[in-house]
All heavy atoms as an XYZ file, in Angstrom:
963
protein
N      51.914     -3.381    -11.110
C      52.459     -2.174    -11.623
C      51.354     -1.379    -12.333
O      50.636     -1.937    -13.142
C      53.493     -2.590    -12.643
C      54.730     -1.890    -12.503
S      55.904     -2.719    -13.508
C      56.492     -1.532    -14.389
N      51.246     -0.114    -12.011
C      50.222      0.666    -12.691
C      50.864      1.485    -13.798
O      51.978      1.957    -13.678
C      49.463      1.528    -11.695
O      50.198      2.653    -11.363
N      50.078      1.618    -14.814
C      50.600      2.351    -15.983
C      50.044      3.770    -16.008
O      48.904      4.005    -15.624
C      50.171      1.650    -17.261
C      50.962      0.392    -17.480
C      50.536     -0.353    -18.698
N      50.355      0.498    -19.872
C      49.927      0.059    -21.033
N      49.602     -1.197    -21.189
N      49.802      0.853    -22.048
N      50.817      4.674    -16.442
C      50.358      6.055    -16.605
C      49.461      6.117    -17.829
O      49.658      5.367    -18.791
C      51.557      6.982    -16.769
N      48.438      7.004    -17.779
C      47.565      7.099    -18.954
C      48.348      7.524    -20.186
O      49.294      8.299    -20.098
C      46.522      8.137    -18.578
C      46.980      8.771    -17.323
C      48.070      7.942    -16.744
N      47.933      7.029    -21.277
C      48.586      7.368    -22.540
C      48.288      8.824    -22.911
O      47.213      9.344    -22.625
C      48.085      6.446    -23.636
C      48.414      4.957    -23.455
C      47.712      4.166    -24.525
C      49.915      4.759    -23.524
N      49.209      9.487    -23.572
C      48.958     10.878    -23.965
C      47.735     10.989    -24.864
O      47.006     11.963    -24.792
C      50.226     11.300    -24.689
C      51.279     10.349    -24.258
C      50.569      9.091    -23.870
N      47.467     10.027    -25.683
C      46.314     10.123    -26.565
C      45.018     10.027    -25.766
O      44.028     10.670    -26.107
C      46.373      9.059    -27.642
O      46.351      7.779    -27.049
N      44.966      9.285    -24.678
C      43.773      9.199    -23.841
C      43.551     10.536    -23.134
O      42.413     10.992    -22.973
C      43.916      8.064    -22.838
N      44.636     11.170    -22.702
C      44.531     12.478    -22.066
C      43.989     13.523    -23.051
O      43.120     14.319    -22.721
C      45.904     12.893    -21.525
C      45.889     14.248    -20.878
C      45.294     14.423    -19.635
C      46.469     15.332    -21.510
C      45.275     15.667    -19.037
C      46.453     16.579    -20.919
C      45.847     16.754    -19.677
N      44.491     13.500    -24.276
C      44.031     14.440    -25.305
C      42.569     14.197    -25.631
O      41.789     15.138    -25.826
C      44.895     14.314    -26.545
N      42.150     12.945    -25.682
C      40.754     12.609    -25.961
C      39.853     13.102    -24.839
O      38.788     13.675    -25.093
C      40.616     11.090    -26.143
C      39.213     10.584    -26.426
C      38.717     11.142    -27.745
C      39.196      9.073    -26.433
N      40.258     12.930    -23.598
C      39.462     13.394    -22.458
C      39.357     14.917    -22.464
O      38.294     15.485    -22.195
C      40.075     12.889    -21.157
N      40.451     15.590    -22.762
C      40.444     17.048    -22.807
C      39.539     17.555    -23.928
O      38.780     18.509    -23.743
C      41.879     17.561    -23.000
C      42.064     19.075    -22.956
C      41.621     19.626    -21.613
C      43.509     19.434    -23.212
N      39.565     16.923    -25.074
C      38.707     17.291    -26.196
C      37.249     17.099    -25.834
O      36.407     17.952    -26.130
C      39.066     16.455    -27.449
O      40.439     16.645    -27.741
C      38.224     16.856    -28.634
N      36.929     15.967    -25.176
C      35.551     15.680    -24.782
C      35.056     16.709    -23.777
O      33.928     17.201    -23.883
C      35.461     14.262    -24.200
C      34.076     13.806    -23.774
C      33.139     13.793    -24.965
C      34.137     12.443    -23.129
N      35.869     17.069    -22.798
C      35.477     18.076    -21.809
C      35.281     19.454    -22.456
O      34.357     20.183    -22.123
C      36.524     18.156    -20.695
C      36.528     16.987    -19.707
C      37.708     17.108    -18.751
C      35.231     16.922    -18.940
N      36.127     19.819    -23.384
C      35.987     21.093    -24.091
C      34.704     21.121    -24.898
O      33.992     22.131    -24.930
C      37.173     21.332    -25.027
O      38.356     21.404    -24.300
N      34.403     20.010    -25.532
C      33.197     19.883    -26.338
C      31.958     20.070    -25.469
O      31.037     20.804    -25.826
C      33.199     18.523    -27.041
C      32.032     18.297    -27.944
C      31.971     18.917    -29.174
C      30.992     17.460    -27.568
C      30.906     18.706    -30.024
C      29.923     17.248    -28.403
C      29.870     17.872    -29.633
N      31.934     19.429    -24.309
C      30.786     19.523    -23.408
C      30.683     20.908    -22.778
O      29.585     21.429    -22.574
C      30.877     18.449    -22.322
C      30.711     17.011    -22.828
C      30.971     16.027    -21.688
C      29.336     16.800    -23.412
N      31.813     21.518    -22.460
C      31.801     22.838    -21.842
C      31.288     23.909    -22.800
O      30.665     24.883    -22.384
C      33.201     23.203    -21.360
N      31.505     23.730    -24.084
C      31.073     24.722    -25.079
C      29.643     24.494    -25.541
O      29.153     25.195    -26.416
C      32.014     24.713    -26.283
S      33.668     25.297    -25.867
N      28.975     23.510    -25.013
C      27.583     23.311    -25.381
C      27.388     22.295    -26.476
O      26.301     22.146    -26.992
N      28.398     21.609    -26.858
C      28.248     20.577    -27.873
C      28.016     21.155    -29.248
O      28.232     22.322    -29.508
N      27.537     20.298    -30.098
C      27.305     20.688    -31.488
C      25.861     21.135    -31.637
O      25.012     20.361    -32.044
C      27.630     19.535    -32.423
N      25.565     22.360    -31.259
C      24.211     22.873    -31.419
C      24.105     23.532    -32.781
O      25.031     24.184    -33.257
C      23.868     23.907    -30.330
O      24.803     24.965    -30.407
C      23.888     23.276    -28.950
N      22.969     23.376    -33.395
C      22.775     24.011    -34.697
C      22.214     25.402    -34.453
O      21.157     25.564    -33.865
C      21.822     23.190    -35.568
O      20.540     23.166    -34.982
N      22.931     26.363    -34.859
C      22.496     27.742    -34.700
C      22.066     28.280    -36.043
O      22.793     28.173    -37.015
C      23.621     28.605    -34.143
C      24.028     28.193    -32.765
C      25.100     29.094    -32.244
N      25.533     28.644    -30.943
C      26.537     29.169    -30.283
N      27.218     30.152    -30.816
N      26.867     28.702    -29.103
N      20.864     28.856    -36.067
C      20.394     29.472    -37.300
C      21.029     30.845    -37.424
O      21.164     31.573    -36.454
C      18.873     29.607    -37.267
C      18.152     28.281    -37.286
C      16.650     28.470    -37.308
O      16.187     29.545    -37.731
O      15.954     27.546    -36.910
N      21.389     31.183    -38.627
C      21.979     32.503    -38.839
C      20.852     33.531    -38.825
O      19.827     33.344    -39.482
C      22.732     32.566    -40.176
O      21.837     32.212    -41.218
C      23.914     31.635    -40.171
N      21.015     34.588    -38.068
C      19.954     35.599    -38.008
C      19.848     36.357    -39.325
O      20.817     36.466    -40.077
C      20.392     36.524    -36.876
C      21.872     36.352    -36.808
C      22.145     34.929    -37.236
N      18.659     36.886    -39.581
C      18.451     37.701    -40.771
C      19.256     38.989    -40.619
O      19.230     39.613    -39.564
C      16.970     38.057    -40.917
C      16.108     36.892    -41.324
C      16.386     36.453    -42.734
O      16.589     37.317    -43.611
O      16.429     35.240    -42.959
N      19.968     39.397    -41.654
C      20.727     40.642    -41.533
C      19.772     41.833    -41.448
O      18.754     41.878    -42.128
C      21.560     40.689    -42.812
C      20.847     39.796    -43.762
C      20.138     38.763    -42.938
N      20.087     42.760    -40.599
C      19.274     43.962    -40.456
C      19.517     44.869    -41.657
O      20.598     44.868    -42.235
C      19.651     44.696    -39.172
N      18.491     45.626    -42.051
C      18.705     46.548    -43.167
C      19.772     47.570    -42.804
O      19.907     47.982    -41.655
C      17.340     47.212    -43.364
C      16.489     46.800    -42.229
C      17.149     45.679    -41.526
N      20.534     47.977    -43.800
C      21.624     48.920    -43.576
C      21.095     50.257    -43.075
O      21.707     50.899    -42.248
C      22.415     49.121    -44.863
N      19.945     50.657    -43.571
C      19.342     51.913    -43.155
C      17.846     51.708    -43.093
O      17.245     51.128    -43.980
C      19.695     52.991    -44.174
C      19.269     54.360    -43.756
C      19.899     55.379    -44.693
N      18.910     56.397    -44.972
C      19.021     57.299    -45.901
N      20.063     57.312    -46.673
N      18.103     58.199    -46.094
N      17.223     52.189    -42.027
C      15.802     51.988    -41.844
C      15.027     52.750    -42.912
O      15.307     53.908    -43.200
C      15.383     52.482    -40.463
C      13.973     52.150    -40.096
C      13.702     52.545    -38.664
N      13.504     53.961    -38.499
C      12.349     54.584    -38.665
N      11.281     53.904    -39.015
N      12.248     55.872    -38.494
N      14.025     52.085    -43.485
C      13.166     52.721    -44.468
C      11.983     53.311    -43.723
O      11.297     52.615    -42.983
C      12.690     51.716    -45.534
C      13.883     51.169    -46.292
C      11.693     52.361    -46.470
C      13.551     50.066    -47.232
N      11.758     54.585    -43.888
C      10.669     55.262    -43.202
C       9.437     55.198    -44.086
O       9.350     55.889    -45.091
C      11.063     56.716    -42.920
C      10.077     57.418    -42.009
O       9.091     56.783    -41.590
O      10.302     58.592    -41.712
N       8.483     54.344    -43.715
C       7.288     54.201    -44.531
C       6.221     55.215    -44.145
O       5.187     55.296    -44.785
C       6.736     52.780    -44.395
O       6.383     52.540    -43.038
N       6.451     55.983    -43.081
C       5.504     57.004    -42.673
C       5.567     58.158    -43.656
O       6.641     58.698    -43.910
C       5.844     57.527    -41.262
O       5.932     56.427    -40.376
C       4.810     58.515    -40.782
N       4.431     58.551    -44.237
C       4.475     59.658    -45.186
C       4.857     60.967    -44.504
O       4.425     61.254    -43.399
C       3.066     59.731    -45.763
C       2.246     58.773    -45.018
C       3.109     57.992    -44.096
N       5.675     61.725    -45.158
C       6.102     63.039    -44.691
C       5.416     64.078    -45.563
O       5.032     63.798    -46.695
C       7.626     63.180    -44.831
C       8.416     62.096    -44.160
C       8.441     62.263    -42.662
O       8.546     63.367    -42.146
N       8.334     61.166    -41.958
N       5.279     65.292    -45.068
C       4.661     66.375    -45.833
C       5.596     67.572    -45.800
O       6.152     67.905    -44.754
C       3.279     66.751    -45.251
C       2.699     67.943    -45.990
C       2.331     65.576    -45.312
N       5.755     68.210    -46.957
C       6.601     69.390    -47.056
C       5.912     70.399    -47.961
O       5.436     70.045    -49.043
C       7.966     69.015    -47.646
C       8.951     70.156    -47.859
C       9.426     70.696    -46.513
C      10.133     69.698    -48.681
N       5.847     71.643    -47.516
C       5.350     72.728    -48.364
C       6.573     73.539    -48.765
O       7.340     73.988    -47.906
C       4.308     73.587    -47.628
C       3.083     72.718    -47.317
C       3.931     74.806    -48.470
C       2.007     73.411    -46.528
N       6.750     73.692    -50.078
C       7.973     74.314    -50.582
C       7.706     75.005    -51.910
O       6.611     74.917    -52.468
C       9.056     73.262    -50.742
N       8.730     75.654    -52.432
C       8.658     76.348    -53.717
C       9.405     75.542    -54.769
O      10.543     75.121    -54.540
C       9.296     77.747    -53.599
O       8.628     78.464    -52.567
C       9.183     78.512    -54.900
N       8.764     75.321    -55.921
C       9.409     74.584    -57.018
C      10.625     75.361    -57.498
O      10.570     76.561    -57.714
C       8.451     74.413    -58.191
S       7.069     73.337    -57.856
N      11.702     74.659    -57.669
C      12.938     75.275    -58.172
C      13.246     74.778    -59.576
O      13.492     75.558    -60.479
C      14.098     74.953    -57.238
C      15.424     75.481    -57.711
C      16.510     75.211    -56.667
N      17.786     75.656    -57.140
C      18.747     74.841    -57.567
N      18.579     73.551    -57.542
N      19.892     75.335    -57.988
N      13.218     73.437    -59.731
C      13.613     72.848    -61.016
C      12.941     71.489    -61.156
O      12.951     70.691    -60.228
C      15.140     72.704    -61.064
C      15.653     72.051    -62.314
C      15.677     72.734    -63.516
C      16.111     70.743    -62.285
C      16.160     72.126    -64.670
C      16.588     70.129    -63.432
C      16.606     70.831    -64.618
O      17.070     70.219    -65.746
N      12.358     71.219    -62.302
C      11.748     69.929    -62.599
C      12.466     69.309    -63.786
O      12.656     69.965    -64.804
C      10.258     70.082    -62.941
C       9.355     70.335    -61.746
S       9.495     71.955    -60.996
C       9.061     73.060    -62.279
N      12.855     68.051    -63.652
C      13.526     67.327    -64.726
C      12.672     66.099    -65.047
O      12.839     65.047    -64.443
C      14.928     66.920    -64.292
C      15.733     66.313    -65.416
O      15.180     65.925    -66.445
N      17.026     66.221    -65.215
N      11.735     66.258    -65.979
C      10.799     65.177    -66.310
C      11.500     63.935    -66.852
O      11.159     62.821    -66.434
C       9.743     65.683    -67.286
N      12.480     64.056    -67.775
C      13.126     62.837    -68.268
C      13.817     62.037    -67.162
O      13.813     60.808    -67.169
C      14.148     63.347    -69.283
C      13.640     64.676    -69.713
C      12.939     65.244    -68.514
N      14.401     62.729    -66.191
C      15.084     62.038    -65.096
C      14.119     61.658    -63.978
O      14.468     60.882    -63.090
C      16.186     62.924    -64.534
N      12.906     62.222    -63.997
C      11.935     61.940    -62.952
C      12.351     62.511    -61.611
O      12.226     61.860    -60.581
N      12.821     63.768    -61.627
C      13.235     64.389    -60.371
C      12.732     65.821    -60.302
O      12.385     66.431    -61.313
C      14.751     64.360    -60.213
O      15.356     65.199    -61.158
N      12.708     66.317    -59.079
C      12.211     67.666    -58.843
C      12.973     68.249    -57.658
O      13.154     67.594    -56.634
C      10.721     67.593    -58.525
C      10.106     68.835    -58.040
S       8.370     68.488    -57.655
C       7.822     70.108    -57.267
N      13.447     69.490    -57.798
C      14.104     70.198    -56.699
C      13.154     71.276    -56.194
O      12.525     71.979    -56.986
C      15.393     70.881    -57.168
C      16.499     69.896    -57.471
O      16.371     68.719    -57.099
O      17.500     70.313    -58.078
N      13.068     71.402    -54.879
C      12.262     72.457    -54.274
C      13.121     73.204    -53.269
O      14.142     72.705    -52.801
C      10.999     71.895    -53.585
C      10.075     71.235    -54.595
C      11.344     70.937    -52.466
N      12.697     74.420    -52.946
C      13.373     75.234    -51.949
C      12.448     75.350    -50.752
O      11.255     75.627    -50.897
C      13.686     76.643    -52.493
C      14.568     76.545    -53.729
C      14.341     77.512    -51.424
C      14.744     77.860    -54.459
N      12.998     75.135    -49.574
C      12.203     75.242    -48.354
C      12.997     75.999    -47.299
O      14.228     76.037    -47.342
C      11.783     73.852    -47.845
O      10.899     74.002    -46.748
C      12.966     73.018    -47.432
N      12.292     76.596    -46.383
C      12.939     77.339    -45.315
C      13.215     76.462    -44.119
O      12.389     75.657    -43.722
N      14.403     76.603    -43.555
C      14.786     75.892    -42.349
C      15.373     76.924    -41.404
O      16.463     77.434    -41.648
C      15.811     74.775    -42.650
C      16.212     74.073    -41.364
C      15.260     73.795    -43.649
N      14.614     77.290    -40.386
C      15.039     78.305    -39.440
C      15.300     79.603    -40.199
O      14.403     80.125    -40.846
C      16.255     77.835    -38.656
O      16.549     78.748    -37.635
N      16.535     80.114    -40.158
C      16.854     81.346    -40.877
C      17.549     81.074    -42.207
O      18.138     81.970    -42.786
C      17.757     82.232    -40.015
C      17.053     82.766    -38.801
C      17.368     82.306    -37.541
C      16.059     83.704    -38.941
C      16.724     82.791    -36.428
C      15.388     84.198    -37.832
C      15.725     83.738    -36.565
N      17.487     79.861    -42.681
C      18.204     79.499    -43.905
C      17.248     78.855    -44.901
O      16.127     78.488    -44.575
C      19.341     78.531    -43.569
N      17.717     78.705    -46.112
C      16.985     77.997    -47.151
C      17.763     76.743    -47.512
O      18.983     76.718    -47.427
C      16.827     78.867    -48.400
C      16.003     80.137    -48.237
C      16.022     80.930    -49.532
C      14.582     79.822    -47.838
N      17.060     75.714    -47.943
C      17.740     74.513    -48.413
C      17.006     73.958    -49.618
O      15.812     74.169    -49.795
C      17.858     73.463    -47.319
C      16.562     72.805    -46.970
C      16.766     71.707    -45.950
N      15.450     71.230    -45.562
C      15.186     70.031    -45.160
N      16.142     69.150    -45.060
N      13.970     69.676    -44.824
N      17.730     73.243    -50.438
C      17.180     72.591    -51.619
C      16.970     71.117    -51.288
O      17.871     70.462    -50.766
C      18.131     72.745    -52.835
C      17.594     71.969    -54.028
C      18.321     74.207    -53.178
N      15.775     70.619    -51.587
C      15.442     69.216    -51.358
C      15.074     68.606    -52.701
O      14.310     69.193    -53.469
C      14.270     69.066    -50.360
C      13.967     67.605    -50.098
C      14.571     69.799    -49.064
N      15.625     67.435    -52.990
C      15.355     66.749    -54.256
C      14.417     65.581    -54.008
O      14.547     64.851    -53.030
C      16.671     66.239    -54.874
O      17.534     67.359    -55.098
C      16.427     65.538    -56.190
N      13.465     65.399    -54.928
C      12.506     64.298    -54.864
C      12.539     63.513    -56.159
O      12.707     64.084    -57.234
C      11.072     64.842    -54.670
C      10.859     65.489    -53.351
C      11.015     66.859    -53.199
C      10.517     64.736    -52.248
C      10.832     67.461    -51.983
C      10.328     65.333    -51.016
C      10.485     66.696    -50.885
N      12.372     62.212    -56.037
C      12.157     61.383    -57.226
C      10.658     61.357    -57.486
O       9.863     61.218    -56.569
C      12.674     59.975    -56.998
C      14.179     59.916    -56.953
C      14.687     58.529    -56.874
N      13.679     57.668    -56.219
C      13.823     56.399    -55.981
N      14.915     55.812    -56.310
N      12.891     55.698    -55.388
N      10.292     61.519    -58.751
C       8.890     61.540    -59.153
C       8.692     60.402    -60.146
O       9.344     60.353    -61.190
C       8.517     62.896    -59.791
C       7.060     62.906    -60.205
C       8.811     64.032    -58.828
N       7.798     59.454    -59.803
C       7.527     58.301    -60.656
C       6.269     58.525    -61.484
O       5.534     59.498    -61.276
C       7.353     57.040    -59.801
C       8.595     56.650    -59.068
N       9.722     56.193    -59.694
C       8.897     56.672    -57.749
C      10.654     55.927    -58.806
N      10.182     56.219    -57.605
N       5.997     57.613    -62.394
C       4.787     57.697    -63.207
C       3.522     57.593    -62.361
O       2.491     58.157    -62.710
C       4.773     56.591    -64.274
C       5.860     56.801    -65.310
O       6.282     57.955    -65.512
O       6.284     55.803    -65.926
N       3.605     56.881    -61.230
C       2.422     56.725    -60.384
C       2.291     57.825    -59.331
O       1.363     57.798    -58.522
C       2.417     55.354    -59.719
C       3.642     55.105    -58.854
O       4.652     55.804    -59.047
O       3.589     54.211    -58.003
N       3.177     58.825    -59.347
C       3.051     59.968    -58.435
C       1.862     60.811    -58.878
O       1.764     61.187    -60.039
C       4.330     60.830    -58.449
O       5.440     60.028    -58.052
C       4.201     62.023    -57.535
N       0.959     61.086    -57.946
C      -0.209     61.910    -58.258
C       0.200     63.375    -58.214
O       0.715     63.859    -57.210
C      -1.323     61.651    -57.248
C      -2.568     62.453    -57.521
C      -3.642     62.255    -56.461
O      -3.433     61.461    -55.524
O      -4.679     62.911    -56.577
N      -0.042     64.090    -59.329
C       0.293     65.517    -59.418
C      -0.994     66.270    -59.729
O      -1.716     65.922    -60.668
C       1.350     65.777    -60.505
C       2.631     64.986    -60.187
C       1.654     67.267    -60.628
C       3.692     65.045    -61.252
N      -1.283     67.298    -58.945
C      -2.498     68.090    -59.118
C      -2.096     69.552    -59.314
O      -1.427     70.134    -58.459
C      -3.429     67.955    -57.887
C      -4.672     68.815    -58.069
C      -3.798     66.503    -57.650
N      -2.502     70.116    -60.465
C      -2.237     71.519    -60.782
C      -3.572     72.175    -61.106
O      -4.326     71.662    -61.945
C      -1.268     71.645    -61.985
C      -1.088     73.111    -62.381
C       0.073     71.022    -61.645
N      -3.858     73.306    -60.449
C      -5.122     74.027    -60.618
C      -6.334     73.108    -60.433
O      -7.312     73.177    -61.169
C      -5.173     74.721    -61.975
C      -4.211     75.890    -62.071
C      -4.245     76.566    -63.442
N      -2.901     77.005    -63.773
C      -2.030     76.306    -64.500
N      -2.347     75.159    -65.004
N      -0.826     76.779    -64.735
N      -6.230     72.192    -59.491
C      -7.344     71.306    -59.154
C      -7.528     70.121    -60.085
O      -8.461     69.340    -59.904
N      -6.676     69.959    -61.073
C      -6.815     68.853    -62.030
C      -5.541     68.017    -62.062
O      -4.447     68.517    -61.819
C      -7.109     69.399    -63.432
C      -8.437     70.115    -63.525
C      -8.722     70.586    -64.935
O      -7.993     70.179    -65.870
O      -9.658     71.377    -65.110
N      -5.710     66.760    -62.429
C      -4.569     65.854    -62.554
C      -3.627     66.381    -63.632
O      -4.075     66.861    -64.673
C      -5.078     64.466    -62.933
C      -4.055     63.412    -62.726
C      -4.694     62.257    -61.946
N      -3.896     61.050    -62.066
C      -2.999     60.719    -61.168
N      -2.827     61.455    -60.111
N      -2.292     59.631    -61.315
N      -2.318     66.311    -63.375
C      -1.341     66.897    -64.292
C      -0.078     66.052    -64.326
O       0.027     65.027    -63.667
C      -1.022     68.327    -63.854
N       0.874     66.525    -65.134
C       2.190     65.894    -65.246
C       3.233     66.798    -64.591
O       2.974     67.972    -64.315
C       2.570     65.684    -66.719
C       1.684     64.655    -67.398
O       1.336     63.658    -66.742
O       1.348     64.864    -68.573
N       4.411     66.255    -64.414
C       5.506     67.027    -63.830
C       5.830     68.244    -64.684
O       6.187     69.302    -64.167
C       6.742     66.133    -63.658
C       7.944     66.739    -62.963
C       7.586     67.189    -61.543
C       9.083     65.746    -62.924
N       5.676     68.131    -65.985
C       5.972     69.243    -66.892
C       4.974     70.392    -66.746
O       5.249     71.498    -67.208
C       5.983     68.765    -68.359
O       4.730     68.147    -68.645
C       7.109     67.778    -68.594
N       3.825     70.152    -66.102
C       2.827     71.208    -65.905
C       3.161     72.114    -64.727
O       2.590     73.197    -64.596
C       1.433     70.599    -65.699
C       0.962     69.843    -66.933
O       1.263     70.297    -68.059
O       0.305     68.802    -66.771
N       4.063     71.690    -63.868
C       4.482     72.536    -62.756
C       5.451     73.596    -63.262
O       6.226     73.361    -64.189
C       5.154     71.702    -61.667
C       4.224     70.803    -60.863
C       5.034     69.850    -59.995
C       3.287     71.630    -60.002
N       5.424     74.769    -62.630
C       6.257     75.891    -63.059
C       7.167     76.295    -61.902
O       6.754     76.287    -60.739
C       5.362     77.089    -63.464
C       6.196     78.273    -63.890
C       4.398     76.685    -64.549
N       8.401     76.654    -62.223
C       9.311     77.148    -61.188
C       8.691     78.353    -60.495
O       8.127     79.225    -61.144
C      10.652     77.562    -61.799
O      11.310     76.434    -62.295
N       8.776     78.388    -59.192
C       8.191     79.479    -58.419
C       6.846     79.132    -57.813
O       6.359     79.848    -56.946
N       6.242     78.020    -58.238
C       4.961     77.605    -57.670
C       5.169     77.016    -56.280
O       6.175     76.360    -56.016
C       4.291     76.554    -58.553
O       4.006     77.075    -59.814
N       4.205     77.238    -55.415
C       4.244     76.659    -54.076
C       3.487     75.341    -54.122
O       2.366     75.273    -54.631
C       3.611     77.615    -53.041
C       3.581     76.973    -51.659
C       4.367     78.930    -53.009
N       4.118     74.285    -53.637
C       3.517     72.949    -53.697
C       3.520     72.289    -52.320
O       4.332     72.624    -51.458
C       4.261     72.035    -54.701
C       4.074     72.504    -56.120
C       5.734     71.936    -54.358
N       2.598     71.370    -52.161
C       2.542     70.509    -50.969
C       2.917     69.116    -51.446
O       2.262     68.554    -52.323
C       1.140     70.501    -50.378
C       0.990     69.633    -49.150
C      -0.461     69.689    -48.652
N      -0.593     69.079    -47.367
C      -0.849     67.784    -47.176
N      -1.007     66.984    -48.205
N      -0.955     67.305    -45.955
N       3.982     68.555    -50.882
C       4.496     67.265    -51.331
C       4.335     66.243    -50.214
O       4.808     66.469    -49.095
C       5.981     67.365    -51.732
C       6.166     68.434    -52.795
C       6.510     66.020    -52.206
C       7.601     68.777    -53.062
N       3.660     65.151    -50.520
C       3.612     64.009    -49.613
C       4.649     63.030    -50.133
O       4.623     62.664    -51.314
C       2.227     63.375    -49.613
C       1.153     64.301    -49.066
C      -0.236     63.712    -49.209
O      -0.375     62.481    -49.391
O      -1.193     64.499    -49.140
N       5.574     62.609    -49.271
C       6.695     61.798    -49.735
C       7.112     60.801    -48.683
O       6.692     60.853    -47.535
C       7.865     62.692    -50.135
C       8.511     63.418    -48.981
C       9.676     62.926    -48.386
C       7.969     64.598    -48.477
C      10.273     63.593    -47.328
C       8.566     65.263    -47.422
C       9.712     64.764    -46.849
O      10.294     65.417    -45.798
N       7.978     59.870    -49.119
C       8.582     58.872    -48.235
C      10.090     58.984    -48.355
O      10.610     59.258    -49.431
C       8.181     57.451    -48.658
C       6.749     57.132    -48.425
C       6.371     55.788    -49.041
N       6.244     55.940    -50.493
C       6.989     55.290    -51.380
N       7.892     54.432    -51.003
N       6.820     55.486    -52.667
N      10.765     58.746    -47.233
C      12.232     58.699    -47.255
C      12.648     57.254    -47.476
O      12.191     56.353    -46.790
C      12.802     59.191    -45.943
C      12.591     60.659    -45.741
C      13.247     61.123    -44.468
N      13.068     62.548    -44.341
C      12.857     63.149    -43.190
N      12.809     62.457    -42.081
N      12.703     64.451    -43.151
N      13.519     57.030    -48.439
C      14.028     55.694    -48.740
C      15.551     55.765    -48.785
O      16.120     56.860    -48.842
C      13.498     55.176    -50.093
O      14.056     55.956    -51.145
C      11.972     55.247    -50.171
N      16.224     54.624    -48.791
C      17.688     54.655    -48.912
C      18.165     55.323    -50.204
O      19.259     55.846    -50.272
C      18.084     53.181    -48.878
C      16.976     52.517    -48.140
C      15.734     53.281    -48.511
N      17.323     55.313    -51.237
C      17.696     55.930    -52.507
C      17.363     57.416    -52.557
O      17.655     58.084    -53.533
C      17.009     55.225    -53.678
C      17.469     53.812    -53.900
C      16.861     52.825    -52.914
O      15.770     53.033    -52.410
N      17.582     51.761    -52.631
N      16.708     57.936    -51.523
C      16.341     59.350    -51.495
C      14.857     59.536    -51.249
O      14.118     58.589    -50.995
N      14.400     60.783    -51.343
C      12.991     61.107    -51.130
C      12.177     60.729    -52.361
O      12.542     61.073    -53.478
C      12.821     62.590    -50.851
C      13.546     63.028    -49.605
O      13.569     62.317    -48.614
N      14.155     64.200    -49.650
N      11.047     60.051    -52.145
C      10.166     59.646    -53.236
C       8.817     60.332    -53.039
O       8.159     60.133    -52.008
C       9.978     58.116    -53.275
C       9.006     57.728    -54.374
C      11.307     57.420    -53.469
N       8.399     61.145    -54.009
C       7.134     61.872    -53.921
C       5.978     60.939    -54.278
O       6.006     60.268    -55.307
C       7.150     63.065    -54.858
N       4.966     60.896    -53.402
C       3.750     60.130    -53.671
C       2.655     61.014    -54.250
O       1.875     60.579    -55.084
C       3.233     59.470    -52.385
C       4.178     58.419    -51.854
O       4.767     57.689    -52.669
O       4.335     58.332    -50.621
N       2.623     62.270    -53.786
C       1.574     63.199    -54.234
C       2.131     64.611    -54.191
O       2.767     65.015    -53.208
C       0.369     63.078    -53.323
C      -0.823     63.881    -53.760
C      -2.061     63.452    -52.959
N      -3.252     63.916    -53.615
C      -3.984     64.942    -53.186
N      -3.654     65.585    -52.091
N      -5.059     65.307    -53.849
N       1.891     65.374    -55.255
C       2.318     66.772    -55.332
C       1.094     67.597    -55.697
O       0.452     67.336    -56.722
C       3.417     66.973    -56.401
C       4.625     66.089    -56.096
C       3.822     68.445    -56.486
C       5.642     66.030    -57.216
N       0.769     68.577    -54.864
C      -0.388     69.443    -55.125
C       0.099     70.884    -55.182
O       0.731     71.378    -54.239
C      -1.457     69.291    -54.015
C      -2.627     70.229    -54.280
C      -1.929     67.851    -53.921
N      -0.219     71.555    -56.290
C       0.136     72.969    -56.416
C      -0.824     73.778    -55.556
O      -2.035     73.705    -55.728
C       0.030     73.405    -57.878
C       0.402     74.864    -58.076
C       0.154     75.311    -59.499
O      -0.990     75.169    -59.981
O       1.100     75.809    -60.125
N      -0.274     74.550    -54.616
C      -1.097     75.387    -53.750
C      -1.268     76.772    -54.320
O      -2.323     77.397    -54.182
C      -0.471     75.483    -52.352
C      -0.286     74.172    -51.602
C       0.397     74.403    -50.270
C      -1.625     73.469    -51.407
N      -0.210     77.292    -54.972
C      -0.234     78.625    -55.523
C       0.761     78.674    -56.669
O       1.902     78.273    -56.503
C       0.197     79.607    -54.408
C      -0.196     81.028    -54.642
S       0.376     82.154    -53.312
C       0.225     81.252    -51.830
N       0.323     79.150    -57.841
C       1.308     79.235    -58.925
C       2.043     80.574    -58.830
O       1.682     81.472    -58.082
C       0.669     79.002    -60.292
C      -0.248     80.113    -60.755
O      -0.236     81.196    -60.143
O      -0.991     79.903    -61.719
N       3.093     80.694    -59.602
C       3.978     81.861    -59.490
C       3.286     83.162    -59.876
O       3.679     84.218    -59.397
C       5.232     81.642    -60.333
O       4.876     81.432    -61.679
N       2.239     83.130    -60.689
C       1.549     84.368    -61.078
C       0.668     84.890    -59.961
O       0.391     86.084    -59.904
C       0.698     84.140    -62.345
O      -0.274     83.127    -62.068
C       1.558     83.736    -63.511
N       0.209     84.025    -59.064
C      -0.645     84.464    -57.957
C       0.124     85.228    -56.902
O      -0.477     85.907    -56.066
C      -1.318     83.247    -57.299
C      -2.318     82.557    -58.171
C      -2.903     81.317    -57.477
O      -2.970     81.297    -56.241
O      -3.284     80.394    -58.198
N       1.434     85.147    -56.904
C       2.232     85.786    -55.861
C       2.661     87.199    -56.229
O       3.291     87.870    -55.463
C       3.460     84.921    -55.580
C       3.090     83.624    -54.924
S       4.508     82.657    -54.522
C       4.613     81.607    -55.955
N       2.304     87.651    -57.414
C       2.722     89.006    -57.838
C       1.690     90.014    -57.510
O       0.603     89.900    -57.320
C       3.015     89.014    -59.326
C       4.222     88.176    -59.618
C       4.560     88.208    -61.062
N       5.648     87.271    -61.266
C       6.005     86.802    -62.407
N       5.364     87.149    -63.507
N       6.994     85.973    -62.528
């Protein structure tokens, strides 16, 4: 007399086949998460007109032309940002609204960060 396989043997065989079909217990390393937003380390350059400088907050707003429109761009200015006014090293407080500046900056997730600001023309030269 032959006996039918036990249900537990059938379940064990099915589990073993599923295990082998899925590749077994392989250890998979978790990939490094990608940054939420790409940081652009390439320096950008913008020539614009100073609008407002806030030394305590370390920020500066400039006005620049885009096609037929104007836009305001804000930059963070750190203690290590190089600022040149009238050919000499200066502070953010030495810049005057209306001056034309050349800004070398980087785009970061926190906003634009100025690396170097050079005054090209102060507001009195334009009159």
